[in-house]
Phi, psi and omega in degrees: 000145180253150179297330179293346177278354183296145179290148176280156184301331180294335180269321181194150177230134175251143180227153176219151179217127175269097186271119181219132170078019176259123186284357179266329183232155181290154176292152176143162178272131181243150179235161180205144178233134177233128179275153177287171185292340181282355184253144182282314182185164174296138180264017179171182180295164175265119176263115185259127181236150173256137181258138172276123188229158172225081183288157180247117179278143175226133185238148173092205185292344176282350183261319185218160160250157185222160179291339173222153182295135178275151351295154185219148175271147178237134181215161177305131183079001180223071182284172177237126179258134179242140181231100180301138180278149177248114178271162182302118178080358182245137183240125178282139179232330183229155178213143175229132179260125179260120181182200181211169181105199177254089185252155171232119182249120185228135169276126185250157179291157181299333179249154181264162175288170184294337176269013179066019171273151182286140176265114185278132171266325177202147184208149171228150180227021174208155182296150352286139180279067184244128184212152180224158178190157173228112011273155176252090186250308184230134176238127183249126179253119180236185180099219182215123182161209182217152176243123183260318186208163181223139176238135178236135177256136184241157169232146177295133184293335182256011184280150172266149181232143175278146182232155170226139185286134178257316182196162171234118186245117183240174176297167176305151185303329184295345177259007182257162187298325184289342186287326182079000180283333177261144177298151185301331182265016180296138183304324182299323180289341181266342181244014180231123181291123183281132182278171174283176189295333188266025182288161183285130181285150184292326180299320180292319179301317182293317182292326179297331179250010183297133180291153181279347175227162181295158176298148186297339181264014182299161179300323179238123179205125356287153183243103182297337183272004184289139172225158181303328182296340179295340178296325178297317179295318180299313182294318180298319180294314181296317184290324185268002181295159178300138178053047182233212195300312181299316180296320179295320181298311181293323178294319179296319179295318180294318179296320179296317181296328181270352179071033181238172178295141182265032182290145176236127179251126183239127175285130179278179182264011182292159182266009183285171177224115004287166183294154178291135180232147176240138181237130178213157178269138181298318182297318180292322178296322176296322178296321178292318179299327181290354174293336174283126184303319181294315179296322178299319178290324177298322179279001180063037177252357176205165181186185180251137181275135177299114184297336180285349184254003178225173174112348181256017178289157180300128181058024181072016181273135181230140175230117176249158174232122175259116179267123181216128177283139178245124178275139177208160178266121180238196181280134180297146178094350178260120184281146176298145180275137180294327176105012175062218182296326177295322177295321178296321180296316180291319180296323178293322179296329182260003182056060176076012179291326180293315179297318179297323179297316180298315180296323180293320181292320180298326184273003181296138181301326184288353184282002175271355182277189183291330176243154182219151177286132176228168182224141176233135178275118182260122177260097191265116179287141177232118190239134176196180178230133179281351181266355180244146178260127181297141181280148172287161177299147176288145181290142178283165173243088186289148177203152177300130177275325180216163174299148179292159178214165180270154178217162174233133179275114183291339181276313184263344185077003179288161182234146177195186175234159184222154181230125174276124186248125177271132179265083184286156174083351182224164172241085186294119177248006178236194180290163179234140177253131182228119180230153172253122186247352177200146359281165177079197182286156177295141175210149178282149176252015177274148174296155182251153177245122180056028179055024183233330188229135173278127182284148177294161181226143174240157178279153179251143178264123178298144181293333181271008182096175182104181183289155175296151187228155168232158182245124177259120180257136182235102177295147178238127184242114171062176176083144180262354181277180178277136179293159183282171173294157183231142176246130179248150175242130184233145173221154170245142182247173175236184187285352180269350183099004178270158184230150177287171170297154182283146173232141184243154178216133177253130181236151178254143180293154177288160175301150177300142175301141180292145178300165178294145177290139178288161177248130180242131172227142181212147175210156184249141176238121183294146178290148180294321180232124183246121179290161179288169178083190180280118186201168174283134185247359185207161171253129181256123175257127179245130176255130176239134182210162171212153175238140181304136181287330183072005180290133178305137179087353180286152182257156177296150185285135178267318184190166171248122175259131184215162182215157176236118182052046176068011176257119184296141177251163178302130182297155179256117184255120180285162174288174181301320179286321182293338178301331182255333186259344182097168179209168174216122181231159180233146175225137179257132182229150175279134178293152178299155180290138181219164172259164181308131179086344179282158174230148178232137181258125175258126183248123180250145175218138182214149174225151175260132182249127176225109183064235180260006181250150177232153179284170169296142181290143173254130182241143181213139179229142177227133178263123179253117184255136177295117186281354182291147182301147179278146177292141180283144178290148178282137182244123179285150182280064182216154175271148181242116182281148174274185171294156182287146178299140177227202175293340177292135180289354182233155172244166183222160175212137179256119183247144178233129177253123178260169178073023179281135180300158180302138182064016180270181179210172181230129174262124182262128176241152178218158176211144175279148183302321180299316180295321181293317180296323178295319180293330180271352180079023180238037182286166178145143185287344186293342185295337184289346176282346179274139177305147187292328180291331176284322176297322179297321179296320180295316181292324176297318179296329180276004177094358176080005176092158181283168181295334182294340180276353188255153176229164180286127177283334178225150183292333183229152172300152181265122179293140179271146173234125183054039176079009182230133178243122184242135180217146174254120181254146180237139182223160177299144186275345190266009185255140172257007177285159172289148173244119181266127182239129174244139178248115182250104174298137179226156174255131183239132175238160180231124183276185184297335179271011179062031175266123182269139178212152178272126184253346178202156183203162172279128178303141181302317184294341181277352183262159174245148179280147168259146186252124180248136180235145173269118180308137185294147174251007180284149177225151176289188178286185181271128182281171175243130183248130176230132183230140175224162180252128178276171181296331180279005178088357179278155182259118177268122185244135176237128177247124184238126180247127178301166186306130178207153183259139177237018185298318184290354176254014178099001176081004180288169181284146172289166182243147176242144180241110179277136177229152179262134182288133175242119181301145176064018176234142178292156183303331181297341182256005178288132184289146178283138180257315183195159174238134182219152177276145180255119181271147180281135178262170179296334180280357179095354178278166174244125185231142175221141182230150180202143176255129184238145175293140180242130176294132181298149178057039174233152173257119186250130173249125182239138176228168183217148169236146182237159176216160178293162179295156179299138183270126180294146178249353183256136179300137182304132176078001183274151174261119184288121177231151180296143179242175179275342180251114183232157177257150179280157176089185183295339179294350182291331183240352183294146177260347176221164173231126186274150177277162179283154176289145177277187180290156181282138182283177172290142183291151169248125188256148177210138176263131181252108180280175178212191177290131183286131179292160179262143182242132175234135180231128179231157180253129180276163182301330182275006179092359179281152177259131174252121180249130179232131180241129180247163180064030177281143175286160178293158180291140177238124179301143177065016176241144177294151183243174174287150181226136177259122176261129183248125180244148175240146178130159181266297181266319179252121183267132179242128181297122180266316182195163172235137183225120176288145180224155174209187185297332181270344180226067186268347182233148174200163177246150177222155179105205014283149176239076187295119176078358183272150174251162180189198181208159179234137183226132180261125179253126182281175183295345181261016179068025174261133185267143178266199182289152181271129180249119182282148176236119183238132180292000000 
C-alpha cells in the first residue's frame, strides 16, 4: 500500500489513543474510524493493518511555524499554535513538543467548533509530549509552562509501506450471512461485505474496552455490584431498543440498497395539531450513536489493538491503516472501483468478500435509476505513539446558557423547570454526563431504556453560535412554594470511555408564572324611576372572571382581589374546582350620584392571586352618564354684536356658555334670519326696513324657528372647563340679517375604544335663540358745512345732510362729528371739535347747528362726518337680566352699537376778527424811528401774524420795510432817518390794513 492511497479527512478520519493508567478503562491502545458526511454507512468490516515505517525527524524552524517565536511561554488564555511544515513529497504524521510545565498538546481539526474552541483529534498532557494524527495540520499547546523546541516526523508521500493484518472487525454475527437470522435477500446482506470466519466478535471488542466502573451517569453510581460483563448488557439494551441503533442500521442498509434517502420521520408526543415530527438521517444517527464507546465497538467502528503486535516502531511511533468500504449514492452507470493493490489487500483480508460486495452492488435493482449505490474503499490512516499516554478530556466550565423556564411533560402530565447549561471552554465531541447531586440523593438526568439502562447523552450546538449545551430538567411535585436550588454535576467523555474531571453548577428555579389576568366587564342599566336632584341614576353590573393559563409551573388560583375607585372590595374566593377550571361572578353596584347631564367614571381594578404570585392588574373604566335632559342656558333679551367688518371677509364673536354640567360640552347651532323666516313662513325682503332689535323680538316670539333651519356652527361640541364652554364663531361680514345662535349643552362619554359619543342633550325645543348682529358698515351721504362769525365773535356752524332714511336704525337722528382742519395733516388726524345730532326738517333734510367759541384773529376751517344713529341691542320693552350665554368684549354689556363715521366733508372756512391793536411811532434824537404796538395777540405757530409797514416820504410815501410783530415782539427801531418824514401802517392777519400813522421829525 502507498501513503498516497490514504483517505482524505473529508472522507474519513482515523484516531488512536494509548490509554494508560486510567482506573475507569483498561490499559491499551484503541482505534476508531469515522466516515465523512458523504457516506451512508460502512459497506463491510474494518480490516486493521500495521504499517512498517521509517519516519524522518526534523527539528526546529524547519519543522514548524508557530504563533509566537520559540522558545515561548504558555499560560492560561495565552496558548501557542504550531503549524507543521509540509516539504515537497514529505507528509508530517507525528510531532513532539520539548518543554516543561503543565502542558496539554493537542492535534486539532482543521475547523473550530461553534464556540470557537478547538476540536481535539488526539492529545497528551504529560511528557513525552508526542502525539500523532492524520492530518497533522494544527497543534495547540495550552496549559502553563514553556515550549523550547519542536520535532516533527515525516513520511514520503509516494512511498509504499509493508503491512501486516491486525484484525477484522465486523458487525455482530446476527447480521452476517452465516447467522441465518436475516433472510437471504435482506438488503444488509447485499450491501455489507461478509468477512471470513475468523473475524473479531463484537462481544470481545466490547469487553476489551469495558470500563472497570459504571458510566458516571448510570442509574446507580457508585454501584458495588458492577462488573465489566455488565457493559455487554448495557450495549445490548441500547442497541436493541425500539427505534434505536439496530433499527437505524437496517433502515440505512435498506435505503442504500434502494438508492434513496435514509431519512426517518418520527411522530412526537406533543399535543399539537398537526403532531410534532422529528426527521433525522439513519446514517447520521448511527454516527452520533457511535460516540458511545460501547455502541461504537458494537458497530465495529472502534476497538482495542493487540498490544503484542505493536510497540516496536521507531521512537514508539505507530502507523495503522483501517480499511473500510464506504457506501455512497453516485451517478448511475458508473461501476465501483475495485481499489487496486489496496483493494486486493482488503479482499484478501475478507477472503473474496470485497469482490463479492462489488458484484452485489452492481446487480442491485435500484442501480438503473438516475442515482446508484456505489462503494469506495477508504484506507484510513491511524497515527499514534506508544510512548505517550493519551490525555483525558478537559473538564468543562458550565454556565447557564439561557434563563431557566418551566415545562410540562405531555406524556406524564408532570411539571418542572429546566436549565440550559453551556459547556464552556471545551468542544465536546463525545458523550456528556449530567447528574443532579443536590438537593437530596444523587440521580441521573439521562433518559432510561427499559427502566434498566441510562442512555448516553450528547451536547447540542446552538444554531446561533456559542458553547454546546445540555438541558437539565427538574420535576416539581406538589406544594405552592418555590422549589429549592439544584446542583448539577457534569463531565465530558471521549470515544475511549474516559471522562473528564467533574464540574458542578448550581441553578435556581425560575419565578413561578404569574396567574392569568382577570377579565372585567361592566355595563350600566338606567333606573326605571329617577328622583329629582343629585342622585344615582343607574345600576352598574360588573363581571369578573379568569380562565386557567395552563402555563407550566403555574399554581391554582386562591382569590380575586378587586377594587372600585381605589376602594377595596371583599375578595372573591373560588371553590376547590374553580381554582383549576376558572370562574365568572357578577356584582351589582349603584352608580355614583350625578346631576342632569353629568357623567361619573367608575374605575375597576382586579388581580388574580395564586400563592405568593399575583397577575398583572386588569383595569376597566365605565362612564355612567345622567340620562336626564340638561337644563337649557338662559338667554338675555339683547343682541350681541360681532367684530366690526374689515378687509377680512368674515367677522367673529366669542361666546361663553356658563352653568355647563361637569364633563359636559356645548353644541353651537346657527341659522340665518332669512332661512328662519322662510321656515316660519314669514319671508319677504321688506323685513330689513324694520330695526333689528324689533325683528329679534318678533322671531323670539315665534319660537326662533325649527331645528331644520339650523346648522352646526362648529364641527364638534365644545368641551367645558370649570362649567364654562367658550367658542369663537365666524360669520360672513356682508350681511345685515340677524344670526340666530342656539347653545345646546350635551354630555359626552368616551368608551374603552376611545370612541366619543353624546349620551344626553338639551332638547332643541327647550332652548331659546341668541341673536347675533354684524355691526353695519353703511354710512349716510357727505354733509355740507357752513360757518359764520357772529358779532360777539362766536362761530355759528350749520351741518346739513341731504335726505336719508334712518328707520332701520330705530328712527333716531343721525350724528355729525365736527373736526377742525389742520394744514398738512390728513383728515383722519383733524381734531374733533364737537358732536351734534341732526334734526329732520320738513324738506326731509337733516340739519344741525352749533355755536362755537372762535379765537380772535384766527382763520378756522371746519369739516364734518356723519353716521347713522346708534342701533339698539335690547329688545323693546325687555328688562335686561344676566344670561348664561354671553359675548366677550365690550359688546357683552352695551345697549347699543354705533355705526361707523362716514367720509369727512369739504371744509368750511371762516375768519374770526378781534380788537385792532394800537400803533405809536416816535423819532429818537439820533433820527431813528421807534414803533410800538400794543394789544397784540400772542404768536400762534402756523398762523399768520400782524405786520407793520414802514413808509418814507413827505407827499409820496415809499414802502421802506415790513416787520411782523406779536405780543412778544411788539417794539422795534428803524433808521436812522435824519430829517425824513414818513408813515406807519398795521396790517392784520387777514391782510386788512389799519389807519395810517404819520411820523414827523
